[in-house]
N, C-alpha and C positions, 0 to 999 in steps of 0.2 A: 683508553685503556688505562683500566686502574688496577693496579695488585692484591696482592692478598694483604698487603699493610695499608690499603685506602689509598696510598700514592697514587696517582697518574702513572703510568710505566713511561719511560721515554719512544720515543715513533722508533721502532724499528722493522727493517724491509728485510724480506730474501735476500740471499746471497742469488747473483745475478751469475751465469755462466765462463764471466770471464775474473770473477772475484775466486780468489783461493778458498782453500776449506779446511785449510791449516797456514799458522804462520809460526814457524818455529815448534814447541811444545804446546801452542795452543792451539784448541780444537774453534774455530770460528762459529756461532750460531747465525750473526746475521749483520746486515748496516745500522748503526749507530747514522750518522751520515758523511759528509764528504765536504770538503773544502780545497783552498789551495796549498796548504798544508799536505793534505793525504785524506785518508779515506779511514774513518775509525770505524769499527767492529765489536762486536759484543763476542768477546772469545771464553774460553773455560778452561783453565789448566786440567792436570793431571789430576786433581782432587775433586775436581766438580766447581770449583770456587768461582765465579763470572768476575771477567776482569774487561775493560776495554782496551783496544789494543788499536794502536793509531800506524798505519801502517807508510810513512814519507816518502814524496812526491821528489824527486830532482834534487836531490843530497849531492848528487853528482860524485865525480871520481878525484876530485880533486883531495888529497891525503890531508890538508890544512885544513878543511872545510868538513871534513868528519873530525877531526881533532877536536876543533869547536868545538861542535856538534857532542861531544863528547864531554867535555868540560862541561858543558853551560847541561847537560841533563844530569851531569853527576852533581852540579851546585844545587839544581834544583831536587833529586832524590836527597836532601838532607833538610828540605822545608820539612818542619813538623804537621799536624795533620788536623791544626785549627781551621776546621773552617774550609779545610782543602780536599781535593781527591788527591792521594800520592800517588807519586810515581813509584813503580812497585819495581823493573826491568828494561831494561834499555841496550838493544841489539843493533850494533851500526855494522860491522864486517862482512853479510853479505849483502847478495845485490839489491833486496827490498830490506831496508833499514825501518826498525819501527821501535813504539816505545808502547809499556804495559806501563795502565796506571789504575787503580782502585775504583769501580765500577760503582756509581752511585743512581739508586733506582730515584727518577722523579723527572717531571721534565724541565726543561729551559726555562730560565724569565724568559726571554724571548718567548715563546709559547704560550707559557705562561698568561702571558700580558695581552697577546693575540688573542687569546683564544675565550682568557675571564675578564679581561679590562684592568685598568690600572689598582695596582696594590694603594693601601690608605692604611690610617692606623695605628695599630700595633704591630701589623704585620710589614708596613713602611721600616717601620723603627728596625725591629727585628734584621729584616733585614739590611737593613743599612751597618748593623752592628756587625753583622757576621761577615759579610764582606769587606769590609773594613779592617779586620780581623785578620781575615785571609790576606790583606795587602800587609800587612802589620808584617806575619808570622814569614812572607814570602821574603821581605824587603830585607829583614832581620838574617837570613842565609845572604846576602850579597845578590838576588834573583830579584830581574824584574819580569816583571809579565808581558809587556809587552801588546798584549794584545786583547785584554780585559773589554768585556762586551757584556749583551744581554745574553749572548748563543753559549758562554761560557761562565756562565751560572749555573746551577742545578739546583733544584728547588725541592729536598730530599726529604725523607722522614723528618731526619735530626735537624735539620735546618741551611740554608742557604752552604751553599761549598763551590766554590773556585778550581777551575780545572784548566789544562792544557797552559799554565805558567812555565816560563821560561822556553818553548818551545817553540815563538814565534822567534824569540829572541837568537835563540841557536841556528836558524834557519837562516838568520838577517834577512826576514821580511819586508824592512825596508828598503830594500835595493830593487824588489819586486812588487811596488807599490802599486804602479799599475793595474795588475792581476789581482791585487787583493782589496783593493781599495773599496769598493763600492760594499763590502761587508762592513768595514773600520772604520773608514775615513768622519763617521757620525761621533766617533769616538776615540778619535786621534785625537792628539795634545797639539797647541801654533807648532813647536817648534819639531815637529815630525815632519810636518810642511816644509818646512825650512832647512830638513835637511841635518839638523842639527844634534848633537848629542841626548840621545833617550836615557832617561834614570829615573829615579823612582818617581818625582812629580808631573810625568806622564801616565804614572799608574794610578796618582790620586784623581789626574784631570778623567780620567775613565771610566774612574767612581763613583764622581758627581754627574757624568755623563749617563751611567749607566741607573743611578740612583734619580734622574731627571726624566729617563722615559720609563722607573717602573713606577714613579706616580703619575704621570700624565698618559704614558702610551705613546710618545714619540719622542725621539731624539732633542737636546735643545739646542740642537745647528738644525734641525731639519734634517731628509734622511731623501731628497732629490737628485740633482744631478752634482759629480762631485764638484764640481768647478764651482757652484753655488755653495756647496758646503763649505769649502775651504773657506771661499770669501766670506762666509759667516763664523768659521771658527777663527780664523785670523783678523777680525777686525769686527764684526757684530756683536752686540751682550748677550748672554745667553736666553732664553723663550725657557720661563722654569714654573709652567700652573701647574697647581693639585701638589704642591708639596707644602707642608706646617712648616708655622713660623719655627719652629723647633732645628727644623732642617734647611729652609729654605737661606740663611745667609751663611750657613756655614759652605755649601754646597757653590752657592756664587764665591765663595773664595778660592773652593779648588776650583774653581773654570776660569780661574787669572790669566790671560792674557803671558803673562812671564811667569815660568815656572818658579824665580825665587819665592815669591809674593804665594805661593802656595802653601799651607801645613801637608808637615808629615804626614800620613797613611798612621804613626803612631798616633800625632793629636788630632788628627780624627775622629781614631777611638776613644781617646779622651775625652774629647768633647761629648763624645755620643755616651758615655757612660756616666757623664755629668762633672768631671774633673776639670777643670781651669789652669793645674798646672801638677808639675811628677817630681815628687821625690822620689831617688834612686836609693833613699836606705828603706822609707815604709811601699814605696809601688814599685818591686822588683816588675821587670818587662811580662815575666812566665805567670808574674799573676795577673797584671792587667790583660794576659790570652786567653788562659782561665776565665776571668771572669767573662769577656767578651765574649769567649764560646759557647758559657752559659747561657748568657743574655740575649745571643744569637735564637736562641732555642724557648726563652721563658716569657710569658706574659708582661708587659709592661702599660704603664697608663696610656688612656688613650691620648691626654694631652699633657704628656711630664711639662713640668715648670721646675724652676729653679728654687721658690720659694714655698710653695705648695704641692702638696700629693693630689692627686687625680683621685674623686670617692667611685665608688662602685658604687650604684644604687640598681635596685634588683630588678628593672632590663633588662642591664644590658647580657648579653648572652655569651661575654667573651668569660672566658674562666680566670680564678684570683686569681695573684700574682704566687709564685712557687714562698715559700721562707725564706728568711734569709739564714735558716739554720739550714735545711736542707738541701744549699748550694753547695758545690763539691769548692767553689773559687772562697779563699782565706778573706773575710772582712778589711776592706782598706779604708782607711780614709785619707779625705781627699784634702791636700793641701790651698789651703784657698790662696791667693794671688791680691795681696791688697794694692799692688800700682800695677797700671798697665806698664806691657810693652814700648817699650820702643818704638815711634813711631818710622816705619821704614821707609823713607824717597830714595828714588830713584834719582840721582847726579842730573844736572843738564847739560853736560858732555855726553853722559851714558847715553842721554833715549836723542840728542839731538847725531849720535855716531849711526844710531838706530835707524830713524829716520830717514837721512843722509842715502842709508842704503837699502831702503825700501823699493823692492821690484815698481811696484804698484805705480809707487809717486811718479818713478822717472819718467817709465811707460806713458804717464798720463801729461807730464812735462814736453815730452819729445813729439805725443801726439797734436796737442796746442800750438809748440814750437814750430808746427811741419803746417799745423793748418794757418797760422801767422807769418809763414815765408808766401804759403799761397796768395795770401790776401794783401801781401804785401807788394808780391809781384802785379796783382791783376790791375792794381792800383797805378803801378808805376811807371810799369812793363822793366826795368832794370836790375838784373841780379842778383847786383851790387846791395842797391836796395831791399831787396826781398829778402835775402837772405840776413841784412841788419834786424829785418822786424824777424823776422822767426827768432831771431838768435834772443833780441832783447824780451821777445814774449816768451820761448822759454827758462831763460835765467826768472824771469818775475815771477814765473809761475810754479818755478820748482824750488826757489825760494819762499815764495810767501805761504805753500803749501809744507815743508818742514820746518818752518817756526812753528807756524800755527799749530800738525800736530803734534812736535813736542810741547807747544806749552799747552794743550786737552791732554796728550800723556800722561804729566806729569800731574794735571793735576787731579787728573783719573785715579790716578796712582791713591795720593795723599787721602783723596775726599777717602775710597775703599779702606784704608788701612784703618785714617782716626774712626769710624767705622764704629771697625771694629774692636779699635781700643776702649773706645765709650763704651760700649756692649760688656766685652769682656769683666767692666769693671764697676759697672752699674747693677749686674745681676751676677751674686758672687753664690755658688752652688750650695745645695740644701745638704746635709749630713746627714739625715734624716734614717736615709736607708736608702735601696737601689730603686723603691717605686717611684720617688721624689728628684727625680736624675734628671738633666737634661735630656732630650730624646733627639 
C-alpha cells in the first residue's frame, strides 16, 4: 500500500474484538504490530495528529520495575530527533502502561528488503549514515537501544528513522531472552548471550548486523535455530556478502566479539562522513549530527573513495548531489590523522582467563574425559585405572584447548587491529567536499 507521499504505508490491520478502542486520550485506528514488549497501535490525538501507541505487556505491579521504566523512558524522551522517532508521552500508573511516539509513515527495513530485495549503492550508504546518526544521538543522551534490528528501522519519506529506543532496556528484556530471542538473536552482541553488562557497544554490533542484512537479505550469523545462531555469534566469523569495500571493513570491526575493540557510534558516523579524526573545536558533535541527518537523505557517489570523487555519467538515473551551499549543516574541515592509533592488544593473562572459563571448552573436555574413563575401564576392568585415564584425558584436552584458543585469539585480535591501523594511515580522506568522502 502506498500513501499520498509515494512512500509505502506500514502494515495496518483492523482492531480485533479484544483490542481497546482508545488508550488515555488517544483514539486507536488499527494495529501496527505486536511482539514480546506489547502491541503497537496507530492512534490519533485530540487534534487529529497520528501517533504510534505501544501498550506494554507484563510490566507487573512491582513499584521498582515501574520506577525504572519511568526513569528509562524519561531519558529516552530527551533524545534529539536526528533520524529518530521521538517519544512524546508515557503513562505507567494505569493498568495498561503505554508509550506514545511519533508516527513515521513508511515500511520497516525488514519488510522493504523482504519485498524488494537487498539495498545497494547510494541508498545503502544513506541508510548506514542515518542509523549511525540515530545511535550517536541516542548514546549522547545516555540511552541504550538494546533492540536495534531491521524491524525497528522505518524507511520514511525523509530518510531512515530508528524507533523503540530505550524501551527494551526499560523492560529489562535480557531477563526474558527465551521469549524474545527468535526475533532478536541474529542482531544480539556476544556479551548479551554471556549475560554481561550491555552497553553502547552492543548497539554498534546490532548496527553492523542490521546493515549486513540490508545489503544481503540475511543476517551475518544466520537466522535458523537459536543455538546455531548463538554459536556463530559467539565463535564464528560473520558472513558479509553484498557489502561494498567502503563499508565492509567498518562493519567487520563493529562485529568484533570483544566490545572494547568496536568503534563507538560517533566514530562510525565520522568514518561514514569521510573523517578519520575528530577535533572538538572544529567539529562539535551537534554539527556532526546535523551533517549526518542531511547526508541520510541526500544522494552520495555510488562508489565514494578517499582520493577521487565519483563521476556522474549521462546514463545514470540517480539525482545529482545536493550542492554544499544548500545544505543546512555547516561546512566542516576534517582533521586528518598523520599517525596511526596505537595498536590495541589484549594481554595474554586476560585472554587466558577468558578461555579458562569458557563453558563450551570445559564441556568438551569433560565429555572427552568421560570417554577416556570408559575406554580405560574397558581395557583394564579396574576403576582406579579408568579414573586415572579419564582424569589425564580431561587435563590434556582442557590444557591444550586453552593454550591454543588463547594463542589464536590474540593473533586474530592483533591482525584485525593492525589491518585497521594500516588502512587508516594509507588512505587519508579528501577535503574537496561531501561527495568525495568515504562511504
